[in-house]
C-alpha positions in Angstrom: 39.8 6.7 -14.7 37.6 9.5 -13.4 38.2 12.9 -14.5 38.6 14.2 -11.0 41.5 11.7 -10.4 43.5 13.4 -13.0 43.4 16.6 -11.5 45.7 18.0 -8.6 44.1 17.1 -5.4 44.1 19.8 -2.7 42.2 22.4 -0.7 42.9 26.0 -1.4 44.0 27.8 1.8 42.1 31.0 1.8 45.3 32.8 2.6 46.3 32.1 -1.0 43.3 33.8 -2.4 44.2 37.1 -4.0 41.7 39.5 -2.5 42.8 42.6 -4.4 44.7 43.7 -7.4 48.5 43.7 -7.3 48.4 47.3 -7.8 46.9 47.5 -4.3 49.7 45.5 -3.0 52.2 48.1 -4.4 53.2 46.0 -7.4 52.9 46.7 -11.2 50.8 44.3 -13.2 53.8 42.6 -14.5 55.5 42.2 -10.9 53.1 39.2 -10.1 55.0 35.9 -9.6 55.6 33.5 -12.5 55.6 29.7 -11.8 57.6 28.3 -14.8 57.0 24.6 -15.7 59.3 23.3 -18.4 57.8 19.8 -19.3 60.6 18.8 -21.5 63.2 19.3 -18.8 60.8 18.4 -16.0 61.8 21.6 -14.0 60.0 24.2 -12.1 61.3 27.7 -11.6 60.2 30.8 -9.7 60.4 34.2 -11.4 58.4 37.5 -11.9 56.1 37.9 -14.9 58.4 40.8 -16.1 60.8 37.8 -16.6 58.7 36.4 -19.3 61.2 37.3 -22.3 63.8 35.1 -20.5 61.8 32.0 -21.1 61.0 32.8 -24.8 62.8 33.0 -28.0 62.5 35.0 -31.3 59.9 33.3 -33.5 57.7 31.9 -30.6 54.1 33.1 -30.9 51.9 34.4 -28.1 48.3 34.0 -29.1 46.2 36.6 -27.1 42.4 37.2 -26.5 41.3 40.7 -27.5 38.1 40.4 -25.6 37.3 43.3 -23.1 35.4 42.7 -19.8 32.0 44.1 -19.4 30.3 45.5 -16.3 28.2 42.3 -16.5 26.7 42.4 -12.9 23.3 44.5 -12.9 21.2 45.2 -10.0 17.7 43.9 -10.4 14.4 43.5 -8.4 11.3 41.5 -8.6 8.4 41.4 -6.2 10.3 43.9 -4.1 13.4 41.7 -3.6 16.9 42.7 -4.8 19.1 40.5 -6.8 22.2 40.8 -9.0 22.0 39.4 -12.4 25.3 38.3 -14.0 25.1 38.4 -17.7 27.2 35.5 -19.3 27.0 35.0 -22.8 24.9 36.7 -25.8 23.6 33.9 -27.9 22.1 33.8 -31.5 18.7 35.6 -31.8 19.7 38.0 -29.2 19.1 36.0 -26.2 21.4 35.8 -23.2 22.5 33.3 -20.7 22.5 34.8 -17.2 23.2 33.9 -13.5 20.7 35.0 -10.8 22.5 36.0 -7.4 21.8 37.6 -4.1 23.7 40.7 -3.3 25.8 40.4 -0.2 28.4 42.4 1.6 31.3 40.4 0.1 30.0 40.3 -3.5 26.9 38.0 -4.1 25.8 34.5 -3.3 24.3 32.0 -5.9 20.3 31.8 -5.8 19.1 28.3 -6.9 15.4 29.1 -6.4 14.8 31.1 -9.7 11.9 30.0 -12.0 11.1 30.3 -15.5 8.8 33.0 -16.2 10.3 35.5 -13.6 10.8 38.9 -14.9 13.2 41.2 -13.3 13.3 45.1 -13.4 16.6 46.5 -14.4 17.8 50.3 -14.2 16.3 52.9 -16.4 13.3 50.8 -17.4 15.3 47.4 -18.5 13.7 44.1 -17.9 15.1 40.6 -18.0 12.7 37.6 -18.3 13.9 34.1 -17.3 12.8 31.7 -20.3 14.2 28.1 -19.4 17.1 26.5 -17.6 20.3 26.5 -19.5 21.3 24.1 -21.1 17.7 23.7 -22.4 15.9 20.8 -20.7 12.5 19.4 -20.6 12.2 20.2 -17.0 11.7 24.1 -16.7 11.5 23.8 -12.9 14.9 22.0 -12.2 17.5 23.8 -10.3 19.8 25.5 -12.5 22.6 28.1 -12.4 22.3 29.7 -15.9 19.1 30.7 -17.5 18.2 31.4 -20.9 16.7 34.9 -20.8 15.4 37.8 -23.0 17.0 41.1 -22.2 15.3 44.5 -22.9 17.3 47.5 -22.3 16.9 51.2 -23.3 20.3 51.8 -24.7 23.1 50.0 -26.5 24.6 47.2 -24.4 28.1 48.7 -23.5 27.0 52.2 -22.8 24.2 50.7 -20.6 26.4 48.4 -18.6 29.1 51.1 -18.2 26.5 53.3 -16.6 24.5 50.8 -14.4 26.5 47.8 -14.4 29.8 46.8 -12.2 32.4 44.1 -12.9 31.5 40.6 -11.5 32.9 40.1 -8.1 33.0 37.0 -5.9 33.6 36.7 -2.1 37.3 36.5 -2.2 37.5 40.0 -3.6 36.5 41.9 -0.6 35.6 45.3 -2.1 34.7 46.7 -5.3 37.4 47.8 -7.9 37.0 50.1 -10.8 36.5 48.6 -14.3 39.9 49.6 -15.3 41.2 46.8 -13.0 39.4 44.1 -14.9 40.7 45.1 -18.4 44.0 43.8 -20.1 46.4 45.3 -22.3 45.0 43.5 -25.2 41.2 44.5 -24.7 39.7 45.8 -27.9 36.2 44.3 -28.2 33.9 44.3 -25.0 32.0 41.1 -24.6 33.3 38.9 -21.6 31.4 38.4 -18.5 34.6 37.8 -16.7 38.1 39.0 -17.3 40.3 36.6 -19.6 42.6 37.2 -16.8 45.8 35.1 -18.1 46.7 38.4 -20.1 46.2 40.9 -17.1 50.0 40.8 -16.2 51.1 42.1 -19.5 52.0 45.8 -19.7 52.7 47.9 -22.8 56.3 47.9 -21.8 56.7 44.1 -21.5 54.9 43.8 -24.8 57.4 46.1 -26.4 60.4 44.0 -24.9 59.0 40.7 -26.1 58.5 42.2 -29.7 61.9 43.6 -29.6 63.1 40.1 -28.9 61.4 38.7 -31.9 58.4 37.2 -30.1 55.2 37.4 -32.1 51.7 38.2 -31.1 48.6 36.7 -32.7 45.2 38.0 -31.7 41.9 36.2 -31.5 38.6 36.6 -29.9 36.7 34.6 -27.3 34.1 36.3 -25.0 34.4 34.4 -21.6 31.3 33.7 -19.7 30.7 33.3 -16.2 33.0 30.9 -14.1 31.4 30.9 -10.7 33.9 29.5 -8.3 31.1 27.8 -6.5 30.7 25.4 -9.4 32.9 23.6 -11.5 30.8 22.4 -14.5 32.3 22.6 -17.9 32.1 25.9 -19.8 29.1 26.4 -21.9 28.7 28.0 -25.5 31.0 31.0 -26.0 31.5 33.3 -29.0 34.8 33.2 -30.7 36.6 34.6 -33.7 40.0 33.4 -35.0 41.2 35.7 -37.9 42.8 34.3 -41.0 46.2 36.1 -40.1 46.2 34.5 -36.8 45.6 31.1 -38.2 48.4 31.5 -40.8 50.8 32.8 -38.1 50.2 29.8 -35.9 50.5 27.3 -38.7 53.7 29.0 -40.0 55.4 28.7 -36.4 54.2 25.2 -36.2 55.9 24.3 -39.5 59.0 26.3 -38.3 59.4 24.2 -35.1 58.6 27.4 -32.9 56.4 27.4 -29.8 52.8 28.5 -29.9 51.8 29.6 -26.4 48.3 30.4 -25.5 47.7 33.3 -23.2 44.9 31.8 -21.3 42.5 28.8 -21.4 40.1 30.9 -23.5 42.7 31.1 -26.3 43.2 27.4 -26.1 39.5 26.8 -26.5 39.0 29.1 -29.6 42.1 27.6 -31.3 41.2 24.1 -30.6 37.8 24.7 -32.2 39.2 25.6 -35.5 42.3 23.0 -35.4 41.9 19.7 -37.1 43.3 16.4 -36.2 46.6 16.9 -38.0 47.3 20.0 -36.1 46.3 22.6 -38.9 44.5 25.7 -37.8 42.0 27.7 -39.7 40.0 30.9 -39.4 36.6 30.6 -38.0 33.9 32.5 -36.1 30.9 31.2 -34.0 29.8 29.8 -30.9 32.0 26.9 -29.4 30.9 24.2 -27.0 34.2 22.3 -27.0 35.6 21.1 -23.8 39.0 19.8 -23.4 39.0 16.7 -21.3 40.8 13.4 -21.1 40.9 11.6 -24.3 40.7 14.8 -26.3 44.4 15.9 -27.0 45.3 19.6 -27.4 46.6 19.9 -31.0 47.0 23.7 -31.4 49.5 24.9 -28.8 52.8 23.8 -27.2 52.3 26.0 -24.2 50.0 28.1 -22.0 50.3 31.2 -19.7 47.5 30.9 -17.2 46.5 31.6 -13.6 46.5 29.0 -10.9 43.1 27.0 -10.9 41.2 25.9 -8.0 40.7 22.2 -7.2 38.0 20.5 -9.3 37.9 23.3 -11.8 37.5 21.9 -15.4 40.6 24.1 -16.6 42.8 21.7 -14.9 41.6 19.0 -17.1 42.8 21.1 -20.0 46.2 21.8 -18.4 46.5 18.1 -17.9 46.2 17.6 -21.6 48.7 20.2 -22.4 51.2 19.0 -19.8 50.6 15.3 -20.5 52.5 14.6 -17.4 50.1 14.6 -14.2 53.1 14.0 -11.9 54.6 17.2 -13.0 51.2 19.2 -12.9 50.6 18.0 -9.2 54.3 18.9 -8.2 53.8 22.3 -9.7 50.7 22.8 -7.8 52.3 21.7 -4.6 55.2 24.1 -5.1 52.9 26.8 -5.9 51.0 26.5 -2.6 54.1 25.9 -0.6 55.6 29.0 -1.9 52.7 31.1 -1.3 51.5 31.7 -4.6 48.2 33.8 -5.1 45.1 32.3 -6.9 42.2 33.9 -8.8 42.1 36.8 -11.5 44.3 39.1 -9.4 46.8 36.3 -8.5 50.1 35.0 -9.9 50.8 33.3 -13.2 51.8 29.6 -14.4 54.0 29.5 -17.7 53.8 25.9 -19.0 56.2 24.9 -21.8 55.0 21.4 -22.8 56.6 18.6 -24.6 56.3 18.2 -28.3 52.8 18.2 -29.8 51.2 14.7 -29.9 50.1 15.4 -33.5 52.9 17.7 -35.0 56.6 17.1 -34.4 57.8 20.3 -33.0 61.2 21.1 -31.5 60.7 23.7 -28.7 63.4 26.5 -28.6 64.9 27.3 -25.2 
């Protein structure tokens, strides 16, 4: 069966695109809507994100991504023409992958005509040279979205981007917003090109309530690269770090029959990279190219908090492997659209409490 046929099939109504942060709509971060999929009971419920403690129990573990969002969009020029360069992922050897885009009134548009050897001038004397299409291929002139690039800047990366860059913004976000709108409460280590947005609705007050109820938090790091909505190719290599304390907490929860809930697809990707076929999770660090797709079961988590994903987005394949019930996932997305849930990084959330792991016997707590 083709991978596309496993995804919910729909066209996203532009009216369901979140065009601004919830704060601009008069809401707190944790007042966005929460669609709750209980796979064991095959039920779908509607709530607010601030209701999250109602759906969790003492001993459950929320695994969170502590990556902070960079001002990863840089103005650039070459041969007198203006461009935006979207930094994606820093690779070994100091190289970067980046995307070349053309600035527009509503963000920027993809630019498919870049060529290897092109050098862009950046602010304050910086330069970016396109070396080869990424992933690497023999044909250096083939159309590509991402480029392997050499970046030369006159200051450390984060201060430079704070001064000259801006958060990556796509057409559905109609005006620029300050960088603070693109950080989560968990952000400690700047490095993501785009916000690990599943964690955005958490507030300090909500975290305190969850901890008071005995819900545990376990941190890891995955620096998310660009995920342009114009394309739905699988994610490329991204840097991750899973600390020993986190792997031990996840394993202890699994042995105790507690739920392990990933806050975002980035968390699933990192955990799955260091989880073996028996379901044991280990500490680790490096660049992961793992893609969760049909035939590759999810072994590390029994649930996920995530946003609502566009049709054909590869994240839906990951959700399909977590849910393991295509009909329920389709029904949940039908319900979300019918009820006016909002998509994208400033939109609403989806809590999926899955069935028991296909690898390790786990009894979810209600």
